[in-house]
VMD Tcl script that draws the C-alpha trace (Angstrom):
set ca {
  {54.77 45.61 49.27}
  {56.86 45.02 46.02}
  {55.12 46.47 42.99}
  {52.47 48.51 44.96}
  {53.84 51.75 43.61}
  {52.79 50.85 39.87}
  {50.02 53.04 38.61}
  {49.18 56.57 37.58}
  {48.59 59.50 39.79}
  {45.98 61.60 38.04}
  {45.97 65.36 38.88}
  {42.89 67.67 39.13}
  {43.99 68.99 35.74}
  {43.95 65.50 34.31}
  {47.67 65.21 34.08}
  {49.23 61.76 34.70}
  {52.38 60.80 36.40}
  {53.76 57.26 36.95}
  {54.17 56.05 40.45}
  {51.45 56.02 43.33}
  {54.10 56.78 45.72}
  {56.28 59.00 43.47}
  {59.06 57.87 41.24}
  {62.92 57.90 41.18}
  {65.74 57.52 38.87}
  {69.52 56.98 38.99}
  {71.76 59.40 37.39}
  {75.02 57.19 37.27}
  {78.37 58.71 36.23}
  {81.67 57.01 35.29}
  {84.98 58.54 33.98}
  {85.86 57.83 30.38}
  {89.58 56.82 29.58}
  {90.28 60.54 29.21}
  {88.66 61.35 32.61}
  {85.43 63.02 30.93}
  {82.41 62.22 32.92}
  {80.04 59.66 31.13}
  {76.25 59.38 32.08}
  {74.35 56.18 31.73}
  {71.14 56.85 29.65}
  {68.32 54.76 28.58}
  {66.73 54.91 25.25}
  {63.05 54.30 26.03}
  {61.11 51.55 24.11}
  {58.59 52.94 21.80}
  {55.68 51.36 23.64}
  {56.50 53.05 26.91}
  {55.45 56.39 28.15}
  {57.53 59.07 26.10}
  {58.97 56.20 24.09}
  {61.92 57.07 21.74}
  {63.32 59.57 24.27}
  {66.44 59.28 26.28}
  {66.17 59.23 30.01}
  {67.61 57.83 33.33}
  {66.80 54.22 34.50}
  {64.10 54.73 36.95}
  {60.52 54.20 37.77}
  {57.68 54.01 40.55}
  {58.69 53.85 44.08}
  {57.03 51.21 46.27}
  {55.42 52.11 49.59}
  {58.15 50.48 51.76}
  {61.10 51.98 49.85}
  {63.33 55.05 50.16}
  {63.85 57.04 47.05}
  {67.60 55.77 46.91}
  {66.56 52.20 47.18}
  {63.82 52.61 44.43}
  {66.34 54.25 42.16}
  {69.05 51.64 42.70}
  {66.52 48.76 42.26}
  {65.23 50.30 39.09}
  {68.83 50.59 37.61}
  {69.10 46.74 38.47}
  {66.08 45.91 36.79}
  {66.40 47.98 33.75}
  {70.31 47.81 33.30}
  {71.58 45.00 35.23}
  {73.69 47.20 37.56}
  {73.98 46.02 41.06}
  {73.97 48.34 44.18}
  {77.51 47.38 45.21}
  {78.88 48.62 41.98}
  {77.99 52.14 42.66}
  {78.36 54.86 45.30}
  {75.44 57.20 46.02}
  {76.59 60.81 46.27}
  {73.33 62.81 46.70}
  {69.64 62.99 45.79}
  {67.41 65.70 44.60}
  {63.72 66.13 44.02}
  {63.72 67.26 40.42}
  {59.94 67.32 39.82}
  {56.86 67.81 41.86}
  {53.20 68.60 41.22}
  {50.13 69.76 43.19}
  {48.85 66.28 43.50}
  {51.75 65.39 45.75}
  {53.60 63.34 43.30}
  {57.26 63.83 42.95}
  {60.33 62.59 41.13}
  {63.72 62.17 42.90}
  {67.05 61.92 40.96}
  {69.62 60.00 42.99}
  {73.08 60.80 41.90}
  {75.89 58.11 42.01}
  {79.24 57.34 40.64}
  {81.08 54.16 39.59}
  {84.82 53.99 38.81}
  {84.48 52.63 35.28}
  {81.72 52.22 32.65}
  {79.89 49.19 33.59}
  {78.57 46.47 31.36}
  {74.80 46.77 31.06}
  {71.88 44.53 30.39}
  {68.70 46.07 29.03}
  {65.22 44.81 29.72}
  {62.18 45.25 27.53}
  {61.76 48.86 28.55}
  {64.88 49.97 26.72}
  {65.88 49.80 23.04}
  {69.54 50.69 24.05}
  {71.54 51.66 27.20}
  {74.52 53.98 26.58}
  {77.34 55.65 28.39}
  {76.99 59.19 26.96}
  {79.69 61.88 27.35}
  {78.10 64.53 29.75}
  {78.94 67.22 27.25}
  {76.68 65.83 24.58}
  {73.64 64.67 26.71}
  {71.59 67.80 25.86}
  {72.04 67.12 22.09}
  {69.78 63.90 22.39}
  {66.14 63.75 22.19}
  {65.52 63.78 26.05}
  {62.40 62.81 27.96}
  {60.76 66.04 28.75}
  {60.95 65.59 32.48}
  {64.78 64.63 32.24}
  {65.29 67.69 29.81}
  {63.91 70.19 32.31}
  {66.08 68.95 35.19}
  {69.27 68.31 33.32}
  {70.87 71.72 33.69}
  {70.61 71.54 37.48}
  {72.16 67.96 37.47}
  {74.98 68.20 35.02}
  {78.38 68.80 36.46}
  {81.17 71.43 35.60}
  {84.93 70.90 35.86}
  {85.81 71.37 39.48}
  {89.01 72.52 41.05}
  {89.52 71.74 44.76}
  {92.20 73.45 46.82}
  {92.94 71.77 50.10}
  {93.97 73.58 53.31}
  {96.03 70.52 54.25}
  {97.09 71.66 57.63}
  {93.52 72.67 58.63}
  {92.06 69.33 57.42}
  {94.74 67.25 59.02}
  {94.35 69.12 62.20}
  {90.53 68.48 62.48}
  {91.24 64.74 63.29}
  {92.83 63.90 66.63}
  {94.49 60.83 65.11}
  {98.20 61.56 66.33}
  {99.09 63.28 63.10}
  {101.51 65.66 65.13}
  {103.93 62.76 65.86}
  {104.68 62.41 62.01}
  {103.30 65.41 60.10}
  {104.75 64.49 56.75}
  {103.78 60.97 56.98}
  {100.19 61.70 58.14}
  {99.92 64.27 55.35}
  {100.99 61.72 52.77}
  {98.69 59.18 54.06}
  {95.65 61.68 53.97}
  {96.32 62.81 50.54}
  {96.76 59.16 49.24}
  {93.38 58.28 50.79}
  {91.67 61.24 49.20}
  {93.24 60.58 45.86}
  {91.66 57.05 45.90}
  {88.18 58.55 46.04}
  {88.56 60.26 42.63}
  {87.20 61.01 40.17}
  {83.80 61.75 41.87}
  {80.88 63.95 41.51}
  {80.75 66.77 44.32}
  {77.60 68.52 45.36}
  {78.47 72.06 46.22}
  {77.02 74.29 48.89}
  {75.29 76.32 46.27}
  {73.56 73.46 44.80}
  {75.81 72.99 41.69}
  {77.44 69.71 40.92}
  {81.12 69.54 39.99}
  {83.27 66.77 38.38}
  {86.50 66.40 40.26}
  {89.47 64.58 39.07}
  {92.37 65.96 41.02}
  {92.80 67.67 44.41}
  {95.49 70.43 44.78}
  {97.03 70.37 48.26}
  {98.90 73.29 49.84}
  {101.67 72.01 52.16}
  {103.55 74.05 54.66}
  {106.14 73.51 57.25}
  {107.27 69.78 57.95}
  {104.36 68.68 55.66}
  {106.24 69.79 52.68}
  {108.25 66.68 53.00}
  {105.25 64.46 52.37}
  {105.52 61.82 49.70}
  {102.41 61.36 47.41}
  {102.79 59.43 44.18}
  {99.35 59.73 42.66}
  {98.51 61.85 39.62}
  {95.12 62.80 41.08}
  {96.85 64.70 43.77}
  {99.02 67.97 43.02}
  {100.99 69.35 45.86}
  {101.75 73.08 46.12}
  {104.73 74.01 48.60}
  {104.00 77.18 50.52}
  {107.31 79.04 50.92}
  {105.90 81.00 53.92}
  {102.18 81.21 54.99}
  {99.99 78.39 53.76}
  {96.95 80.77 53.97}
  {98.76 83.27 51.63}
  {99.46 80.60 49.27}
  {95.80 79.31 49.22}
  {94.40 82.73 48.93}
  {96.66 83.35 45.89}
  {95.73 80.16 44.25}
  {92.06 80.76 44.82}
  {92.35 84.02 42.79}
  {93.65 82.23 39.64}
  {91.27 82.20 36.50}
  {90.01 78.77 35.48}
  {87.58 76.21 36.49}
  {85.10 76.58 39.23}
  {86.99 76.38 42.50}
  {86.11 75.22 45.84}
  {88.42 75.40 48.97}
  {88.48 72.99 51.91}
  {88.87 74.77 55.10}
  {87.27 75.66 58.46}
  {89.58 78.75 58.88}
  {87.19 81.75 58.92}
  {90.14 84.25 58.48}
  {91.05 82.47 55.25}
  {87.31 82.15 54.12}
  {87.01 85.99 54.42}
  {90.00 86.53 51.89}
  {88.47 84.35 49.17}
  {86.95 85.72 45.95}
  {83.00 85.58 46.04}
  {83.25 82.96 43.12}
  {84.98 80.42 45.26}
  {82.86 78.00 47.27}
  {83.96 76.53 50.60}
  {83.86 72.96 51.64}
  {84.19 71.98 55.37}
  {86.90 69.36 56.37}
  {84.14 67.06 57.67}
  {82.62 67.05 54.03}
  {85.77 66.00 52.39}
  {86.79 63.54 55.16}
  {83.30 62.04 54.74}
  {84.51 60.78 51.32}
  {87.02 58.42 52.93}
}
mol new
graphics top color blue
foreach p $ca { graphics top sphere $p radius 0.5 }
foreach p [lrange $ca 0 end-1] q [lrange $ca 1 end] { graphics top cylinder $p $q radius 0.2 }
display resetview
């Protein structure tokens, strides 16, 4: 029933949490004109709980709603953002208490900073560079979860032959053409938030694809993809690239032998994970 989640949950210790069925909020990212991630924040009205602080659009979940539906609905009500304007990437419970109440943060992306329309619960809605979010007076609940929700710059290396070979779509008839089509399609999904196996979030603006054999002739004209031509073994080139210093690195492969050659700091994404972006 619409609105049946409104109300306080009172804990045995007298603590109060809004949302009879829990609550959810939307962490929405968009790229700036320089590619830096921006986060949509709400400056809460002074009359509201923890008024004057900055937080995510969100609120109580109704009994019939999923956490994703509740977060997206609240973003529409509080910021005028429609569901079709965003892509949900993941969700995470970022607060829970003994009473059974919990708060879920739904993580989503959009391809540009959207125009927003505040309602009476906000004094301002602002697209804030992610690097300065922690400098604002944050809602205590959001402040405690921000370190686990923020992204770091992410470098993704693609074992292109392994990913291409995971789909029986006739790629072997035209390896170069199929490689170009795959990389072009992946580029179109960027920039994006990526949830990593270790639970961290990365901000990805470009994929680095290692090409070997006939795939070296692939044509890709998109700055969001960098191609690295292997002179001999693609696995050797990937292993060498993974050892370079710089941003947090993830390598996309299902090759166990290659995975065993990677530094411990490199995280591994499966081909199915990345193909799921398409």
